[in-house]
LODOPA-837862 format. One record per residue (C-alpha): residue number from 1; z, y, x. Coordinates in Angstrom, 3 decimals, padded with zeros to 6 digits. Example, Ala and Ser with C-alpha at 12.3 -4.5 7.8 and 13.67 -1.06 7.14 Angstrom:
BEGIN
<pt k="1" pz="007.800" py="-004.500" px="012.300"/>
<pt k="2" pz="007.140" py="-001.060" px="013.670"/>
% end
This chain:
BEGIN
<pt k="1" pz="-067.289" py="010.726" px="105.329"/>
<pt k="2" pz="-069.698" py="008.587" px="103.129"/>
<pt k="3" pz="-069.270" py="007.948" px="099.423"/>
<pt k="4" pz="-066.192" py="010.033" px="098.690"/>
<pt k="5" pz="-064.352" py="008.470" px="095.694"/>
<pt k="6" pz="-062.789" py="010.893" px="093.219"/>
<pt k="7" pz="-060.555" py="010.089" px="090.291"/>
<pt k="8" pz="-063.440" py="010.641" px="087.814"/>
<pt k="9" pz="-065.200" py="007.372" px="088.650"/>
<pt k="10" pz="-065.894" py="005.569" px="085.419"/>
<pt k="11" pz="-065.545" py="001.888" px="084.677"/>
<pt k="12" pz="-069.386" py="001.228" px="084.198"/>
<pt k="13" pz="-071.600" py="001.037" px="081.153"/>
<pt k="14" pz="-071.000" py="-002.649" px="080.195"/>
<pt k="15" pz="-068.301" py="-002.408" px="077.516"/>
<pt k="16" pz="-067.337" py="-006.071" px="077.847"/>
<pt k="17" pz="-067.120" py="-005.835" px="081.553"/>
<pt k="18" pz="-064.906" py="-002.600" px="081.154"/>
<pt k="19" pz="-062.559" py="-004.479" px="078.688"/>
<pt k="20" pz="-062.098" py="-007.505" px="080.998"/>
<pt k="21" pz="-061.484" py="-005.158" px="083.969"/>
<pt k="22" pz="-059.018" py="-003.054" px="082.000"/>
<pt k="23" pz="-057.130" py="-006.171" px="080.822"/>
<pt k="24" pz="-056.920" py="-007.524" px="084.322"/>
<pt k="25" pz="-055.743" py="-004.095" px="085.569"/>
<pt k="26" pz="-053.014" py="-003.789" px="082.883"/>
<pt k="27" pz="-051.832" py="-007.295" px="083.764"/>
<pt k="28" pz="-051.561" py="-006.370" px="087.358"/>
<pt k="29" pz="-049.721" py="-003.183" px="086.546"/>
<pt k="30" pz="-047.220" py="-005.067" px="084.531"/>
<pt k="31" pz="-046.507" py="-007.371" px="087.456"/>
<pt k="32" pz="-045.995" py="-004.580" px="089.824"/>
<pt k="33" pz="-043.753" py="-002.601" px="087.461"/>
<pt k="34" pz="-041.675" py="-005.703" px="086.934"/>
<pt k="35" pz="-041.141" py="-006.070" px="090.561"/>
<pt k="36" pz="-040.121" py="-002.381" px="090.750"/>
<pt k="37" pz="-037.499" py="-002.945" px="088.005"/>
<pt k="38" pz="-035.970" py="-005.853" px="090.002"/>
<pt k="39" pz="-034.491" py="-006.332" px="093.461"/>
<pt k="40" pz="-037.729" py="-006.224" px="095.330"/>
<pt k="41" pz="-038.081" py="-004.297" px="098.616"/>
<pt k="42" pz="-040.997" py="-002.343" px="100.010"/>
<pt k="43" pz="-042.300" py="-005.386" px="101.900"/>
<pt k="44" pz="-042.341" py="-007.451" px="098.789"/>
<pt k="45" pz="-044.060" py="-004.770" px="096.646"/>
<pt k="46" pz="-046.816" py="-004.273" px="099.391"/>
<pt k="47" pz="-047.394" py="-008.037" px="099.549"/>
<pt k="48" pz="-047.622" py="-008.055" px="095.677"/>
<pt k="49" pz="-050.064" py="-005.124" px="095.840"/>
<pt k="50" pz="-052.256" py="-006.992" px="098.409"/>
<pt k="51" pz="-052.277" py="-010.164" px="096.080"/>
<pt k="52" pz="-053.475" py="-008.021" px="093.201"/>
<pt k="53" pz="-056.139" py="-006.211" px="095.186"/>
<pt k="54" pz="-057.477" py="-009.596" px="096.443"/>
<pt k="55" pz="-057.651" py="-010.919" px="092.859"/>
<pt k="56" pz="-058.691" py="-008.018" px="090.673"/>
<pt k="57" pz="-061.229" py="-005.844" px="092.483"/>
<pt k="58" pz="-062.025" py="-008.819" px="094.648"/>
<pt k="59" pz="-061.132" py="-007.825" px="098.354"/>
<pt k="60" pz="-061.433" py="-010.523" px="100.874"/>
<pt k="61" pz="-058.949" py="-008.755" px="103.183"/>
<pt k="62" pz="-056.453" py="-006.069" px="102.584"/>
<pt k="63" pz="-055.145" py="-003.992" px="105.546"/>
<pt k="64" pz="-052.195" py="-001.637" px="105.045"/>
<pt k="65" pz="-052.046" py="000.953" px="107.837"/>
<pt k="66" pz="-048.567" py="002.462" px="107.935"/>
<pt k="67" pz="-048.586" py="006.092" px="109.159"/>
<pt k="68" pz="-046.100" py="007.325" px="111.579"/>
<pt k="69" pz="-044.814" py="010.918" px="110.978"/>
<pt k="70" pz="-044.403" py="013.630" px="113.450"/>
<pt k="71" pz="-041.788" py="012.821" px="115.938"/>
<pt k="72" pz="-041.817" py="009.127" px="114.973"/>
<pt k="73" pz="-042.841" py="006.161" px="117.028"/>
<pt k="74" pz="-046.090" py="006.594" px="118.930"/>
<pt k="75" pz="-047.243" py="003.334" px="117.432"/>
<pt k="76" pz="-048.251" py="002.451" px="113.854"/>
<pt k="77" pz="-047.811" py="-000.880" px="112.108"/>
<pt k="78" pz="-050.882" py="-002.430" px="110.474"/>
<pt k="79" pz="-050.395" py="-005.428" px="108.140"/>
<pt k="80" pz="-053.300" py="-007.594" px="107.176"/>
<pt k="81" pz="-053.136" py="-009.798" px="104.149"/>
<pt k="82" pz="-055.293" py="-012.784" px="103.706"/>
<pt k="83" pz="-055.583" py="-016.047" px="101.624"/>
<pt k="84" pz="-054.554" py="-014.649" px="098.234"/>
<pt k="85" pz="-051.722" py="-012.480" px="099.849"/>
<pt k="86" pz="-049.954" py="-015.632" px="101.221"/>
<pt k="87" pz="-051.136" py="-015.048" px="104.743"/>
<pt k="88" pz="-050.010" py="-011.989" px="106.607"/>
<pt k="89" pz="-050.841" py="-010.841" px="110.162"/>
<pt k="90" pz="-049.495" py="-007.582" px="111.784"/>
<pt k="91" pz="-050.131" py="-005.601" px="114.875"/>
<pt k="92" pz="-048.971" py="-002.181" px="116.369"/>
<pt k="93" pz="-051.607" py="000.363" px="117.139"/>
<pt k="94" pz="-051.071" py="003.437" px="119.232"/>
<pt k="95" pz="-051.355" py="006.556" px="117.157"/>
<pt k="96" pz="-053.946" py="007.864" px="119.558"/>
<pt k="97" pz="-056.216" py="004.960" px="118.353"/>
<pt k="98" pz="-055.776" py="005.631" px="114.600"/>
<pt k="99" pz="-059.184" py="005.102" px="113.148"/>
<pt k="100" pz="-061.116" py="008.208" px="112.206"/>
<pt k="101" pz="-061.335" py="006.985" px="108.562"/>
<pt k="102" pz="-057.629" py="006.389" px="108.252"/>
<pt k="103" pz="-056.950" py="009.914" px="109.584"/>
<pt k="104" pz="-059.369" py="011.500" px="107.084"/>
<pt k="105" pz="-057.929" py="009.745" px="104.210"/>
<pt k="106" pz="-054.404" py="010.711" px="105.351"/>
<pt k="107" pz="-055.230" py="014.378" px="105.706"/>
<pt k="108" pz="-057.447" py="014.757" px="102.610"/>
<pt k="109" pz="-055.710" py="012.298" px="100.324"/>
<pt k="110" pz="-059.238" py="011.339" px="099.150"/>
<pt k="111" pz="-060.607" py="007.755" px="099.133"/>
<pt k="112" pz="-063.942" py="006.746" px="100.513"/>
<pt k="113" pz="-066.233" py="003.586" px="100.745"/>
<pt k="114" pz="-067.885" py="002.813" px="104.068"/>
<pt k="115" pz="-070.779" py="000.434" px="103.174"/>
<pt k="116" pz="-073.246" py="000.561" px="106.122"/>
<pt k="117" pz="-073.172" py="000.000" px="109.753"/>
<pt k="118" pz="-072.949" py="003.654" px="110.698"/>
<pt k="119" pz="-070.094" py="004.431" px="108.261"/>
<pt k="120" pz="-068.157" py="001.409" px="109.218"/>
<pt k="121" pz="-068.539" py="002.101" px="112.936"/>
<pt k="122" pz="-067.526" py="005.664" px="112.589"/>
<pt k="123" pz="-064.466" py="005.222" px="110.139"/>
<pt k="124" pz="-063.062" py="001.892" px="111.070"/>
<pt k="125" pz="-064.542" py="000.914" px="114.451"/>
<pt k="126" pz="-061.962" py="-001.801" px="115.311"/>
<pt k="127" pz="-062.628" py="-003.524" px="111.953"/>
<pt k="128" pz="-066.452" py="-003.249" px="112.464"/>
<pt k="129" pz="-065.939" py="-004.982" px="115.958"/>
<pt k="130" pz="-064.213" py="-008.107" px="114.374"/>
<pt k="131" pz="-067.384" py="-009.663" px="112.808"/>
<pt k="132" pz="-069.746" py="-009.013" px="109.938"/>
<pt k="133" pz="-068.414" py="-006.509" px="107.376"/>
<pt k="134" pz="-070.139" py="-005.652" px="104.125"/>
<pt k="135" pz="-067.935" py="-002.677" px="103.233"/>
<pt k="136" pz="-064.458" py="-001.089" px="103.653"/>
<pt k="137" pz="-062.851" py="000.939" px="100.859"/>
<pt k="138" pz="-060.204" py="003.236" px="102.100"/>
<pt k="139" pz="-057.409" py="004.445" px="099.718"/>
<pt k="140" pz="-054.346" py="006.623" px="100.189"/>
<pt k="141" pz="-050.988" py="005.339" px="099.294"/>
<pt k="142" pz="-049.001" py="008.609" px="098.650"/>
<pt k="143" pz="-045.149" py="008.940" px="097.757"/>
<pt k="144" pz="-043.730" py="012.238" px="096.864"/>
<pt k="145" pz="-046.958" py="014.077" px="097.804"/>
<pt k="146" pz="-047.219" py="012.524" px="101.287"/>
<pt k="147" pz="-049.636" py="009.854" px="102.345"/>
<pt k="148" pz="-047.374" py="007.059" px="103.715"/>
<pt k="149" pz="-050.122" py="004.482" px="104.305"/>
<pt k="150" pz="-053.878" py="003.884" px="103.993"/>
<pt k="151" pz="-054.894" py="000.759" px="102.190"/>
<pt k="152" pz="-058.199" py="-000.718" px="103.385"/>
<pt k="153" pz="-060.037" py="-003.329" px="101.218"/>
<pt k="154" pz="-062.549" py="-005.297" px="103.230"/>
<pt k="155" pz="-065.368" py="-007.454" px="102.119"/>
<pt k="156" pz="-067.264" py="-009.485" px="104.682"/>
<pt k="157" pz="-069.433" py="-011.588" px="102.549"/>
<pt k="158" pz="-069.725" py="-010.218" px="099.054"/>
<pt k="159" pz="-071.686" py="-007.200" px="098.025"/>
<pt k="160" pz="-070.065" py="-003.741" px="098.329"/>
<pt k="161" pz="-067.534" py="-002.694" px="095.726"/>
<pt k="162" pz="-068.916" py="-001.328" px="092.457"/>
<pt k="163" pz="-067.636" py="001.941" px="091.045"/>
<pt k="164" pz="-065.564" py="000.033" px="088.468"/>
<pt k="165" pz="-063.963" py="-002.087" px="091.206"/>
<pt k="166" pz="-063.196" py="001.102" px="093.099"/>
<pt k="167" pz="-061.439" py="002.487" px="090.099"/>
<pt k="168" pz="-059.507" py="-000.695" px="089.612"/>
<pt k="169" pz="-058.294" py="-000.694" px="093.314"/>
<pt k="170" pz="-057.415" py="003.102" px="093.138"/>
<pt k="171" pz="-055.354" py="002.479" px="090.081"/>
<pt k="172" pz="-053.451" py="-000.442" px="091.545"/>
<pt k="173" pz="-052.756" py="001.435" px="094.743"/>
<pt k="174" pz="-051.318" py="004.425" px="092.613"/>
<pt k="175" pz="-049.158" py="002.057" px="090.626"/>
<pt k="176" pz="-047.800" py="000.503" px="093.820"/>
<pt k="177" pz="-047.042" py="003.932" px="095.193"/>
<pt k="178" pz="-045.129" py="004.726" px="092.011"/>
<pt k="179" pz="-043.191" py="001.515" px="092.311"/>
<pt k="180" pz="-042.371" py="002.046" px="096.037"/>
<pt k="181" pz="-041.143" py="005.595" px="095.318"/>
<pt k="182" pz="-038.806" py="004.024" px="092.570"/>
<pt k="183" pz="-037.476" py="001.487" px="094.874"/>
<pt k="184" pz="-036.856" py="003.865" px="097.650"/>
<pt k="185" pz="-035.264" py="006.536" px="095.365"/>
<pt k="186" pz="-033.024" py="003.722" px="094.049"/>
<pt k="187" pz="-031.905" py="002.807" px="097.591"/>
<pt k="188" pz="-031.386" py="006.356" px="098.535"/>
<pt k="189" pz="-029.177" py="006.812" px="095.450"/>
<pt k="190" pz="-027.175" py="003.868" px="096.636"/>
<pt k="191" pz="-027.798" py="001.763" px="093.354"/>
<pt k="192" pz="-028.293" py="-001.978" px="093.391"/>
<pt k="193" pz="-031.450" py="-002.843" px="091.406"/>
<pt k="194" pz="-030.082" py="-005.973" px="089.705"/>
<pt k="195" pz="-026.480" py="-004.924" px="088.743"/>
<pt k="196" pz="-026.490" py="-001.149" px="088.707"/>
<pt k="197" pz="-023.450" py="-001.057" px="091.068"/>
<pt k="198" pz="-023.355" py="000.493" px="094.463"/>
<pt k="199" pz="-025.684" py="-001.316" px="096.902"/>
<pt k="200" pz="-024.549" py="-002.499" px="100.295"/>
<pt k="201" pz="-025.612" py="000.672" px="102.166"/>
<pt k="202" pz="-023.712" py="002.943" px="099.726"/>
<pt k="203" pz="-020.765" py="000.698" px="099.820"/>
<pt k="204" pz="-020.479" py="000.997" px="103.623"/>
<pt k="205" pz="-020.960" py="004.735" px="103.378"/>
<pt k="206" pz="-018.361" py="005.094" px="100.768"/>
<pt k="207" pz="-015.882" py="002.857" px="102.694"/>
<pt k="208" pz="-016.502" py="005.062" px="105.799"/>
<pt k="209" pz="-015.532" py="008.141" px="103.779"/>
<pt k="210" pz="-012.371" py="006.499" px="102.321"/>
<pt k="211" pz="-011.335" py="005.357" px="105.755"/>
<pt k="212" pz="-011.839" py="008.975" px="107.088"/>
<pt k="213" pz="-009.670" py="010.274" px="104.173"/>
<pt k="214" pz="-007.002" py="007.743" px="104.804"/>
<pt k="215" pz="-006.936" py="008.649" px="108.501"/>
<pt k="216" pz="-006.609" py="012.285" px="107.702"/>
<pt k="217" pz="-004.014" py="012.076" px="104.810"/>
<pt k="218" pz="-002.143" py="008.724" px="105.574"/>
<pt k="219" pz="-002.954" py="007.583" px="102.119"/>
<pt k="220" pz="-003.226" py="003.826" px="101.656"/>
<pt k="221" pz="-006.514" py="002.138" px="101.254"/>
<pt k="222" pz="-007.262" py="-001.424" px="100.369"/>
<pt k="223" pz="-010.495" py="-003.414" px="099.483"/>
<pt k="224" pz="-011.314" py="-006.767" px="097.732"/>
<pt k="225" pz="-014.090" py="-009.061" px="098.624"/>
<pt k="226" pz="-015.053" py="-011.229" px="095.486"/>
<pt k="227" pz="-017.162" py="-014.328" px="095.831"/>
<pt k="228" pz="-018.299" py="-016.097" px="092.607"/>
<pt k="229" pz="-017.554" py="-019.841" px="092.762"/>
<pt k="230" pz="-020.482" py="-022.266" px="092.388"/>
<pt k="231" pz="-022.740" py="-019.509" px="091.278"/>
<pt k="232" pz="-025.770" py="-021.382" px="092.619"/>
<pt k="233" pz="-025.340" py="-023.847" px="089.752"/>
<pt k="234" pz="-026.098" py="-020.941" px="087.289"/>
<pt k="235" pz="-029.459" py="-020.240" px="089.054"/>
<pt k="236" pz="-030.412" py="-023.862" px="089.310"/>
<pt k="237" pz="-029.509" py="-024.889" px="085.692"/>
<pt k="238" pz="-030.545" py="-021.807" px="083.896"/>
<pt k="239" pz="-032.934" py="-019.877" px="086.219"/>
<pt k="240" pz="-032.720" py="-016.635" px="088.156"/>
<pt k="241" pz="-033.117" py="-014.393" px="085.089"/>
<pt k="242" pz="-029.891" py="-015.942" px="083.602"/>
<pt k="243" pz="-028.217" py="-015.596" px="087.076"/>
<pt k="244" pz="-029.212" py="-011.864" px="087.183"/>
<pt k="245" pz="-027.766" py="-011.492" px="083.713"/>
<pt k="246" pz="-024.556" py="-013.017" px="084.897"/>
<pt k="247" pz="-024.323" py="-010.662" px="087.974"/>
<pt k="248" pz="-024.859" py="-007.743" px="085.741"/>
<pt k="249" pz="-022.015" py="-008.903" px="083.398"/>
<pt k="250" pz="-019.702" py="-009.360" px="086.298"/>
<pt k="251" pz="-020.284" py="-005.770" px="087.686"/>
<pt k="252" pz="-019.766" py="-004.541" px="084.040"/>
<pt k="253" pz="-016.378" py="-006.415" px="083.780"/>
<pt k="254" pz="-015.250" py="-005.260" px="087.222"/>
<pt k="255" pz="-016.073" py="-001.554" px="086.524"/>
<pt k="256" pz="-014.196" py="-001.860" px="083.200"/>
<pt k="257" pz="-011.125" py="-003.419" px="084.896"/>
<pt k="258" pz="-010.592" py="-000.965" px="087.807"/>
<pt k="259" pz="-009.727" py="002.595" px="087.930"/>
<pt k="260" pz="-012.271" py="005.384" px="087.496"/>
<pt k="261" pz="-012.118" py="006.336" px="091.060"/>
<pt k="262" pz="-012.344" py="002.871" px="092.410"/>
<pt k="263" pz="-015.827" py="001.694" px="093.513"/>
<pt k="264" pz="-017.531" py="-001.597" px="092.744"/>
<pt k="265" pz="-020.437" py="-002.661" px="094.905"/>
<pt k="266" pz="-022.638" py="-005.550" px="095.336"/>
<pt k="267" pz="-022.023" py="-006.788" px="098.927"/>
<pt k="268" pz="-025.020" py="-009.201" px="098.719"/>
<pt k="269" pz="-026.101" py="-012.293" px="096.700"/>
<pt k="270" pz="-023.067" py="-013.171" px="094.521"/>
<pt k="271" pz="-020.483" py="-011.302" px="096.567"/>
<pt k="272" pz="-018.920" py="-007.992" px="095.417"/>
<pt k="273" pz="-016.705" py="-005.414" px="097.208"/>
<pt k="274" pz="-014.169" py="-003.173" px="095.388"/>
<pt k="275" pz="-012.930" py="-000.114" px="097.200"/>
<pt k="276" pz="-009.302" py="000.899" px="096.220"/>
<pt k="277" pz="-008.251" py="004.243" px="097.422"/>
<pt k="278" pz="-004.434" py="004.913" px="097.303"/>
<pt k="279" pz="-003.589" py="001.273" px="096.836"/>
<pt k="280" pz="-001.424" py="-000.843" px="099.033"/>
<pt k="281" pz="-001.804" py="-004.594" px="099.587"/>
<pt k="282" pz="000.582" py="-005.624" px="096.629"/>
<pt k="283" pz="-001.159" py="-003.427" px="093.958"/>
<pt k="284" pz="-004.574" py="-004.436" px="095.368"/>
<pt k="285" pz="-003.718" py="-008.119" px="095.065"/>
<pt k="286" pz="-002.332" py="-007.626" px="091.574"/>
<pt k="287" pz="-005.565" py="-005.805" px="090.440"/>
<pt k="288" pz="-007.547" py="-008.629" px="092.058"/>
<pt k="289" pz="-005.627" py="-011.126" px="089.985"/>
<pt k="290" pz="-006.345" py="-009.012" px="086.823"/>
<pt k="291" pz="-009.995" py="-008.926" px="087.648"/>
<pt k="292" pz="-010.084" py="-012.652" px="088.131"/>
<pt k="293" pz="-008.708" py="-013.180" px="084.639"/>
<pt k="294" pz="-011.321" py="-010.928" px="083.256"/>
<pt k="295" pz="-014.081" py="-012.859" px="084.958"/>
<pt k="296" pz="-012.716" py="-016.010" px="083.577"/>
<pt k="297" pz="-013.045" py="-014.516" px="080.064"/>
<pt k="298" pz="-016.750" py="-013.718" px="080.499"/>
<pt k="299" pz="-019.021" py="-015.739" px="078.227"/>
<pt k="300" pz="-020.734" py="-018.636" px="079.857"/>
<pt k="301" pz="-024.556" py="-018.375" px="080.355"/>
<pt k="302" pz="-026.714" py="-019.282" px="077.390"/>
<pt k="303" pz="-027.151" py="-022.978" px="077.115"/>
<pt k="304" pz="-024.249" py="-023.759" px="079.291"/>
<pt k="305" pz="-022.117" py="-025.173" px="076.555"/>
<pt k="306" pz="-018.370" py="-024.339" px="076.134"/>
<pt k="307" pz="-015.988" py="-023.656" px="078.837"/>
<pt k="308" pz="-014.624" py="-020.794" px="080.955"/>
<pt k="309" pz="-016.724" py="-017.901" px="082.257"/>
<pt k="310" pz="-016.987" py="-017.187" px="085.916"/>
<pt k="311" pz="-014.525" py="-018.332" px="088.537"/>
<pt k="312" pz="-014.188" py="-016.432" px="091.762"/>
<pt k="313" pz="-012.552" py="-016.438" px="095.039"/>
<pt k="314" pz="-010.996" py="-013.111" px="096.232"/>
<pt k="315" pz="-009.878" py="-011.772" px="099.573"/>
<pt k="316" pz="-007.687" py="-008.760" px="099.732"/>
<pt k="317" pz="-006.866" py="-006.619" px="102.871"/>
<pt k="318" pz="-005.238" py="-003.239" px="103.426"/>
<pt k="319" pz="-006.656" py="-000.771" px="105.944"/>
<pt k="320" pz="-004.433" py="-000.149" px="108.839"/>
<pt k="321" pz="-005.217" py="002.374" px="111.610"/>
<pt k="322" pz="-007.392" py="002.205" px="113.683"/>
<pt k="323" pz="-009.397" py="-000.403" px="111.598"/>
<pt k="324" pz="-013.064" py="000.239" px="111.312"/>
<pt k="325" pz="-015.171" py="-000.437" px="108.290"/>
<pt k="326" pz="-016.428" py="-003.786" px="109.848"/>
<pt k="327" pz="-012.826" py="-004.724" px="110.655"/>
<pt k="328" pz="-011.564" py="-004.137" px="107.049"/>
<pt k="329" pz="-014.472" py="-006.144" px="105.660"/>
<pt k="330" pz="-013.774" py="-008.821" px="108.091"/>
<pt k="331" pz="-010.161" py="-009.127" px="107.162"/>
<pt k="332" pz="-011.170" py="-009.373" px="103.442"/>
<pt k="333" pz="-013.718" py="-012.074" px="104.422"/>
<pt k="334" pz="-011.086" py="-014.168" px="106.249"/>
<pt k="335" pz="-008.772" py="-013.976" px="103.234"/>
<pt k="336" pz="-011.697" py="-014.921" px="100.998"/>
<pt k="337" pz="-012.404" py="-017.906" px="103.221"/>
<pt k="338" pz="-008.916" py="-019.118" px="102.762"/>
<pt k="339" pz="-009.188" py="-018.750" px="098.926"/>
<pt k="340" pz="-012.271" py="-021.017" px="099.162"/>
<pt k="341" pz="-010.505" py="-023.634" px="101.201"/>
<pt k="342" pz="-007.338" py="-023.573" px="099.087"/>
<pt k="343" pz="-009.330" py="-024.541" px="095.972"/>
<pt k="344" pz="-011.315" py="-021.484" px="094.945"/>
<pt k="345" pz="-010.389" py="-019.451" px="091.777"/>
<pt k="346" pz="-007.606" py="-017.594" px="093.446"/>
<pt k="347" pz="-006.718" py="-014.204" px="095.291"/>
<pt k="348" pz="-005.597" py="-014.501" px="098.851"/>
<pt k="349" pz="-004.107" py="-011.643" px="100.825"/>
<pt k="350" pz="-005.060" py="-010.890" px="104.434"/>
<pt k="351" pz="-001.385" py="-011.557" px="105.306"/>
<pt k="352" pz="-002.056" py="-015.198" px="104.266"/>
<pt k="353" pz="000.201" py="-015.354" px="101.260"/>
<pt k="354" pz="-001.374" py="-016.357" px="098.076"/>
<pt k="355" pz="-001.120" py="-014.946" px="094.572"/>
% end
């Protein structure tokens, strides 16, 4: 393969150019890191990576070739980012038609630059057939020691990438790989990125486990579904950072209110689930009422003036055999809807009585 790129490529001899490139790289890394520390998913991170690659090393197109593992689908997804990362096209490619250059990068974990007609035709023939191409830079995106995707930076009109630009691109792809690994590890650990509570997937897994335990032992089990009242106003008036801070304070308050073996999870948006093992409907409703008072005592967002903290509508349901996880959550949701309809800021039981 032509022009193999190692990690010892230097930033060029022009000191002022190196400083500018380093500053732009650091700014890009900060943006990617901030995304990884927030609620962004893999798709959002990859789109952000494409934007940085289009802006900093100056790619004109960014192709992300997602690799299928052994035993996975016989097709591989290729996403193409254009227009500053705003535009995105995608298509499925049979594994048997994986470009030779992509296979080489995936197997060696090395990068290379194809900058002539022969190299382009041999390494990325499909790309070479789509029109004039000056060069294609192929970079491995590796997580946990395995190449998960090959990132292809394309120039059709500009000159080939310089060694300094190659180095910038490689650093950005490595940073994106680190960010993706963090996001996926957090998801596997079951932690919501914003609040630190259980995420939706972990909540369902835990509720499945508790239903299994209740089925075996006959112990009671209840759940709360909590929806913050008028939370959209917080985001609209004070911004999403203030909103995220409120969500974190809500989870902190709920964890402090409930028992050590109860589990607080973010259901999605401004909704939360509390799983209450060994709790019947009456005790669960009483716990929900105490949680509501604790939320009302939270400080208002900065700049909101005086007044109560957060109001919430809460639905409570007790598991009854042979209810499934979905059925228990639906019972909570139906009770929550009645709380909303009856004026918000209250706890409603699935049996329709209100506390």
